[in-house]
C-alpha positions in Angstrom: 93.2 113.4 137.6 92.2 116.6 136.8 91.1 118.6 134.4 87.8 117.2 133.5 84.9 119.9 132.4 82.1 120.5 134.1 78.5 121.6 132.0 75.3 122.1 133.9 72.7 119.6 133.7 69.6 119.5 131.6 68.0 116.7 133.2 64.5 116.6 132.1 62.7 113.6 133.6 61.5 110.3 132.8 58.8 108.1 134.4 57.9 104.5 135.3 57.0 101.7 132.2 56.1 98.3 131.5 56.0 96.7 128.2 53.4 93.6 127.8 53.1 91.5 125.1 49.5 90.8 124.7 47.3 88.3 121.9 45.3 90.6 119.1 42.2 89.3 120.7 43.0 91.4 123.5 43.6 94.6 121.9 41.7 97.1 123.5 38.5 98.9 121.0 39.9 101.8 119.2 43.2 101.5 120.5 46.1 102.4 117.5 47.5 99.0 116.4 50.3 99.6 114.0 52.1 96.0 112.0 55.9 97.3 111.7 58.9 95.5 110.8 60.0 95.2 114.5 56.3 93.6 115.4 52.8 94.9 116.1 52.3 97.6 118.7 49.1 98.9 120.4 49.3 102.5 121.6 46.7 105.0 122.7 45.2 107.8 121.1 45.3 111.2 122.5 43.5 113.8 120.7 44.1 114.1 117.0 47.0 112.1 117.6 48.6 108.4 118.4 51.1 107.6 121.0 53.1 105.1 121.2 55.4 105.0 124.4 58.6 102.9 125.4 58.9 101.0 122.3 62.3 98.8 122.4 64.8 99.8 119.1 68.0 97.7 121.2 68.4 94.7 123.4 68.7 95.3 127.0 72.1 96.5 127.4 72.6 94.6 130.5 74.7 91.9 131.9 77.5 90.6 129.3 75.9 93.4 126.9 77.3 96.6 129.3 79.6 98.2 127.1 78.9 96.6 123.8 77.0 98.9 120.7 73.5 98.0 120.7 72.5 94.9 119.2 68.9 95.1 117.2 65.9 93.9 119.2 64.8 90.9 116.8 60.8 91.4 115.8 58.5 90.0 118.4 55.1 88.3 118.3 52.0 89.0 119.3 51.1 92.4 119.9 53.1 94.9 122.1 51.8 97.6 124.4 53.1 100.4 124.5 51.0 102.6 126.6 52.7 103.7 129.5 55.6 106.0 129.6 59.2 104.5 129.8 61.6 104.6 132.8 65.0 106.8 131.9 68.3 105.5 131.7 70.6 105.2 134.6 71.6 108.4 136.0 72.9 109.7 139.3 70.5 112.3 141.3 70.9 115.9 140.6 71.4 119.1 142.6 68.1 121.1 142.9 67.5 123.7 140.3 65.2 124.1 137.4 65.9 120.8 135.4 65.6 118.8 138.5 62.4 116.5 138.1 63.0 114.4 142.0 62.7 111.0 142.3 62.8 109.6 138.3 62.3 105.9 137.9 65.2 104.3 136.2 66.9 101.2 134.7 69.9 99.9 133.0 67.4 98.1 130.6 66.2 101.3 129.0 66.5 101.6 125.3 63.5 102.4 124.4 62.2 105.3 121.9 58.3 107.0 122.0 56.4 107.6 118.5 53.5 110.9 118.6 51.5 110.5 115.1 48.5 112.3 113.6 45.8 110.1 113.1 45.6 108.9 109.8 49.5 110.4 109.1 50.6 109.3 105.6 54.6 110.1 104.6 54.6 112.8 107.4 57.9 114.4 107.9 59.7 112.5 111.3 61.8 114.6 113.6 63.8 112.5 116.3 64.5 114.6 119.7 67.9 113.8 121.3 67.2 114.9 125.1 69.8 117.0 127.0 71.4 116.6 130.0 75.7 116.8 130.0 75.3 112.8 129.2 74.7 112.5 132.2 71.1 112.9 133.4 67.5 113.0 131.3 65.2 110.9 129.3 63.4 110.9 126.2 60.0 110.5 127.6 59.7 113.9 129.9 55.9 115.3 129.5 58.0 118.5 128.5 58.7 116.3 125.1 55.0 115.5 123.9 54.6 115.6 120.3 51.1 116.8 120.7 51.8 120.0 118.9 54.0 118.5 116.3 51.2 116.2 115.3 48.7 119.1 114.9 51.2 120.2 112.3 51.5 117.2 110.3 54.8 115.8 111.6 55.6 112.6 113.3 57.4 113.2 116.6 60.0 110.5 118.0 62.3 110.8 120.9 64.6 108.5 122.4 66.6 107.0 125.4 70.1 106.7 125.2 72.9 105.3 127.8 74.0 107.7 129.8 77.4 108.6 131.7 79.6 106.0 132.5 77.4 103.4 131.2 77.1 105.4 127.5 80.5 106.7 127.5 83.3 104.8 129.1 86.6 103.8 127.3 89.1 101.3 128.5 91.6 99.0 127.5 89.9 96.0 127.9 86.8 97.1 126.1 88.9 98.0 122.5 90.5 94.6 123.1 87.3 92.7 123.1 85.8 95.2 120.3 86.1 94.3 116.4 87.4 97.5 115.3 89.5 98.0 118.6 87.6 100.6 119.9 85.7 102.0 123.1 83.4 104.3 124.2 80.6 106.0 122.4 78.3 103.7 123.2 75.3 106.4 123.7 75.9 107.7 120.6 75.8 104.1 118.8 72.2 103.8 120.6 71.3 107.0 118.7 72.5 105.8 115.4 70.6 102.6 115.7 67.5 104.2 117.0 67.9 106.3 113.7 68.4 103.1 111.9 64.6 101.8 113.8 63.1 104.7 112.6 64.5 104.5 109.2 62.8 100.8 108.9 59.7 101.2 111.0 58.1 104.5 111.0 56.7 104.1 107.5 54.4 102.3 109.8 53.5 105.2 111.8 52.6 106.9 109.1 55.9 108.8 108.9 58.4 109.2 106.0 61.8 107.4 106.3 63.1 109.8 103.8 62.4 112.7 105.5 64.1 112.3 108.9 65.1 115.7 110.4 67.1 114.8 114.1 67.0 117.8 116.5 68.1 118.1 120.2 69.3 120.8 122.8 72.4 121.3 125.1 74.0 117.6 125.3 71.1 116.1 122.9 72.9 119.2 120.4 76.3 118.0 121.2 74.9 114.6 120.1 73.5 116.2 116.6 76.7 117.4 115.9 78.6 113.9 116.5 75.6 112.5 114.6 76.3 115.0 112.0 80.4 114.0 111.9 80.2 110.2 112.3 80.5 108.4 109.3 78.1 105.5 110.8 75.5 108.2 110.7 75.8 109.3 107.4 72.5 108.6 105.4 70.8 108.0 108.8 68.5 111.4 108.5 68.1 114.3 106.4 68.2 117.6 108.5 69.4 118.8 111.6 68.6 121.3 114.4 71.1 122.0 117.1 70.0 124.2 119.9 72.6 125.3 122.2 75.4 123.1 120.8 79.0 123.3 121.8 82.3 122.4 120.4 84.7 121.5 123.1 88.0 119.6 122.9 86.4 115.9 122.7 89.2 112.9 124.2 90.8 111.1 121.7 90.8 107.1 122.4 94.7 106.7 122.9 96.5 110.2 122.7 96.1 112.9 125.1 94.7 116.7 123.1 96.0 119.5 124.7 94.7 119.2 128.3 92.6 116.6 127.7 93.9 112.9 128.5 93.4 109.9 126.4 89.6 108.6 127.1 91.3 105.4 127.7 93.5 106.6 130.4 90.6 108.1 132.2 88.6 104.9 132.0 91.5 102.9 133.8 92.0 106.2 136.5 87.9 105.7 137.1 87.9 102.0 137.1 91.2 102.4 139.5 88.4 104.8 142.0 85.7 102.4 141.5 88.5 99.7 142.7 87.7 97.5 139.5 90.8 95.9 138.6 89.1 94.2 135.4 86.8 94.4 132.8 84.6 91.5 134.5 85.1 93.6 137.7 83.4 96.7 136.1 80.8 94.3 134.5 80.2 92.8 137.9 79.1 95.9 139.5 75.4 96.8 140.3 74.4 99.0 138.2 73.0 101.9 141.0 76.4 101.5 142.6 78.5 102.0 139.6 76.7 104.8 138.4 76.5 106.9 141.9 80.1 106.1 143.0 81.4 107.3 139.6 79.3 110.6 140.3 81.7 111.1 143.3 84.6 110.8 141.3 83.8 113.8 139.2 84.1 111.6 136.0 82.2 113.6 133.2 81.1 111.5 129.8 81.9 112.9 126.5 82.6 111.3 123.1 85.4 109.2 122.2 87.7 110.6 118.8 88.2 106.5 118.0 88.7 106.8 114.4 85.8 105.1 113.3 82.7 106.4 114.9 84.3 110.0 115.6 87.5 110.2 113.1 88.6 113.6 114.3 87.6 116.6 116.5 84.2 118.2 115.5 86.5 121.4 114.6 88.3 119.6 112.4 85.9 117.5 111.1 83.5 120.6 110.0 87.0 122.6 108.5 87.4 119.3 106.5 83.9 119.6 105.1 83.5 115.8 106.2 80.3 116.4 108.2 76.4 115.1 106.7 75.5 117.6 103.9 72.3 118.3 105.4 70.5 121.0 105.6 70.7 122.8 109.3 69.6 125.4 112.0 71.7 126.3 114.8 71.2 128.9 117.6 71.7 129.5 121.5 69.6 131.9 124.0 71.0 135.0 125.2 71.0 134.2 129.0 72.6 130.9 128.3 75.1 131.3 131.7 72.5 132.5 134.0 71.7 128.9 134.9 75.2 127.6 134.1 77.1 130.3 136.8 79.9 128.0 137.4 81.3 128.2 134.4 81.6 132.4 134.3 85.0 133.7 135.3 85.3 135.6 138.9 84.6 138.8 138.6 87.7 141.4 138.8 87.5 143.8 141.9 87.3 147.5 139.7 87.0 148.1 136.0 90.9 149.1 136.0 91.7 145.3 137.3 89.7 143.8 134.9 90.9 146.1 132.0 94.8 144.8 133.5 93.6 141.0 133.3 92.1 141.2 129.9 95.3 142.9 128.5 97.3 140.3 130.3 95.6 137.4 129.3 94.8 138.0 125.4 97.7 140.2 124.5 97.3 141.1 121.0 93.3 140.3 121.3 92.8 142.1 124.1 91.5 145.5 122.3 89.4 143.6 120.2 87.8 141.8 123.3 87.4 145.0 125.2 85.5 146.2 122.6 82.8 143.5 122.4 82.9 143.4 126.5 84.1 146.9 127.8 85.0 147.7 131.1 82.2 150.2 131.5 80.0 147.4 131.6 78.4 145.2 134.8 81.9 143.0 135.2 79.4 140.6 136.1 77.4 140.1 132.7 80.7 140.8 130.7 81.6 137.1 132.3 78.5 135.9 131.3 77.9 137.1 128.0 81.8 136.3 127.0 81.3 132.8 128.4 77.9 132.4 126.6 79.4 133.7 123.4 82.7 131.2 123.9 80.5 128.1 124.4 77.1 128.8 122.3 77.4 131.4 120.1 80.9 130.6 118.4 79.1 127.4 118.0 76.2 128.2 116.6 77.9 130.4 114.1 80.7 128.3 113.1 78.1 125.4 112.4 76.0 127.6 109.8 79.2 128.8 108.2 80.7 125.5 107.6 77.3 124.2 106.5 76.7 126.7 104.0 80.1 126.1 102.8 79.0 122.7 101.9 76.2 124.0 99.8 73.8 123.2 102.4 71.0 125.8 103.6 72.1 127.1 106.9 69.6 129.3 109.4 70.9 131.0 112.6 68.9 132.0 115.5 69.1 133.8 118.8 66.4 133.7 121.5 66.3 136.5 124.1 62.8 135.9 125.3 61.9 135.8 129.1 58.8 136.7 131.7 58.3 137.6 134.9 58.9 134.6 136.9 62.4 133.9 135.0 63.4 137.9 135.0 62.8 137.6 139.0 64.9 134.6 139.5 67.5 136.1 137.5 67.1 133.6 134.4 66.1 135.5 131.6 66.4 133.5 128.4 68.4 130.9 130.5 70.2 127.3 129.0 67.0 125.4 127.5 64.6 127.8 128.1 63.8 127.9 124.6 62.7 124.2 125.0 58.8 124.3 125.9 58.5 126.8 123.7 59.7 125.0 120.7 57.5 121.7 122.0 54.1 124.1 123.0 54.4 122.2 126.5 54.9 125.6 128.2 52.6 124.1 130.9 54.6 120.8 131.3 57.8 122.0 132.6 59.9 120.8 135.7 58.6 121.7 139.3 61.1 124.4 139.9 61.6 125.6 136.2 60.4 129.4 136.5 56.3 129.0 135.8 55.6 130.4 132.1 52.2 132.3 132.2 49.1 131.4 129.8 49.3 134.7 127.9 49.1 135.0 124.3 52.3 136.5 123.9 53.9 133.0 125.4 51.1 131.3 122.9 52.1 132.9 119.8 55.9 132.8 120.6 55.4 128.8 121.0 53.1 128.5 117.9 55.9 130.7 115.6 58.8 128.5 116.8 56.5 125.2 116.2 55.7 126.1 112.7 59.3 127.5 112.1 61.1 124.1 113.2 58.1 121.7 111.5 58.2 123.3 108.5 62.3 123.2 107.9 61.5 119.6 108.8 58.9 119.3 105.9 60.6 121.4 103.3 64.4 122.4 104.7 62.9 126.2 105.0 61.9 127.7 108.1 58.4 129.2 107.7 55.7 130.7 109.7 52.1 131.8 108.5 51.8 135.6 109.0 55.3 135.3 110.3 58.9 137.2 109.1 60.8 135.2 105.9 64.0 133.4 108.0 66.7 134.0 105.1 69.6 131.5 105.5 73.0 133.2 107.3 75.0 133.9 104.1 77.3 137.0 103.5 74.2 139.1 105.1 74.6 137.5 108.5 70.9 136.7 108.4 69.5 135.5 111.7 66.2 135.3 113.6 65.7 136.9 116.9 63.1 135.1 118.9 62.0 138.1 121.8 58.5 138.7 122.2 57.9 137.6 118.8 59.9 136.5 115.8 62.3 139.6 114.3 64.2 138.7 111.5 67.7 140.4 111.3 71.2 140.7 110.1 74.8 141.6 110.4 74.5 139.0 113.6 76.7 140.2 116.8 79.4 141.8 114.9 82.9 140.9 115.7 81.9 137.9 117.7 82.4 135.4 116.0 85.8 136.5 114.8 87.5 137.1 117.9 86.3 133.6 119.9 87.4 131.7 116.1 90.9 133.4 116.5 91.3 132.5 120.2 90.3 129.0 119.1 92.4 128.9 116.0 94.8 130.1 118.3 95.0 127.1 121.4 94.1 124.3 118.7 97.6 125.4 116.9 99.3 125.8 120.2 98.6 122.1 121.5 98.8 122.8 125.0 95.7 124.1 125.5 91.9 122.8 125.4 89.3 124.8 124.0 86.2 125.1 126.1 84.4 128.3 127.6 87.0 129.9 130.0 87.2 133.3 129.3 87.6 136.5 130.9 89.6 136.1 134.0 89.6 132.8 134.0 90.8 132.6 130.2 94.6 131.1 129.9 97.1 132.9 128.3 96.5 133.5 124.3 99.0 131.4 122.5 100.9 134.0 119.9 99.9 134.4 116.6 100.0 132.4 113.9 99.6 133.1 110.4 97.0 130.0 109.8 95.1 132.0 112.8 95.5 135.6 111.5 91.9 135.5 110.6 88.6 133.3 111.1 87.3 131.3 108.1 
């Protein structure tokens, strides 16, 4: 089966854990203990923070629970140890690159979360981090996701695991048949929703405010935030959202082919045939390691499923109908997104004349607008990087803030273009996910092959500013930083915050970018035969004819 989409990985490691129930009498002196509705938990004191690691929020999804919605973890007795880093959910090995952490302990029994809280916190704002990794790789337990800098700012940070890949997103007719609502897929998304319910029910015991929860994520974590904004099942589970490098591709529908996307159940049947598993029982009998590795060889790529229940309709349609969660939003992207995702970029034409011919042929009446944004006088390879970045991340980011503002919600746009010498030398200036350690204040805790971030005043000051904007947004719904420029909502001026060597407030964000890509995506949607994806420039499909409904962007 052809036509599956491929996004580059943002896999941000995980390490080994154990959970051990111990009697209260064995609690080490000085170690923090919380008495939550889930049960008593002992953590560790790290500086001015209390850290609780690998807390289970659902029963292990193993055996007959594989490919079922998460079941809440019953309250335990005694005191559960939460003092050792947890394992990652099952995932295949990664290719070498900046995101690879090498050997990663993992298990199918992985539905855990970490909590980092300020000492003596009381009704502190809560931020829930959803890691990236193409819904294939990653873990909430990475050192790069340490909550220490958040705790210093009076914020409780929660970082979650969720099922990945085939174990998290497989749809299949037999799975739908055994489901009470006749659907399947979205198990990883349902894990995220269960984790948010756990946070609402338990976070007060850690000093967090269950009525002030902000979800945030990057790449596939940002896509997950979009799913949560759209899902009726997540409504009321959070209060604000931050989308870092999100994307709005066509999503497979449960039983209907949409554009170039096969129906999700058909994808599941195809995958089962590739795995030589003729039944659901045979699929459940497969060893988790063998299942994940064999699936990786087939080219299967996980996405959410439009099933009418968890996800009612395509994300773009949900936002067009104003059916998303009405919450304040930050959304943005990086200038060099595609520098670490170069396989998404189109082939480079042989000459400027060839480039113009290709664009005129593929874009028709929109060719002049395309060439104004990405002219033949530019470096043609850079045009490919920029147009792909804008089609994937730029269009999505601006679309989200526009649609959220249309609901009357504060919506803020950012553009991250910061780089440093080792990233520049590697051709990775402001690459995909490069803002993550800056946002977390963990510039010294990046993966081994990540371009090393220098310990300079510029890096520390930028990190402090972004932490302040993010945490103050979580606190009160407006991103502010003492001594930093005011960050205005997007609005009619196209206001945004540019993060380069320091924050700079600006207006009129990328004139013409959103208009062009919105018209292109609108025509593809209206035509019905094309998916809306990253394909631009010389890899773009023929632009469908103009329609009245797509004459101007909303």
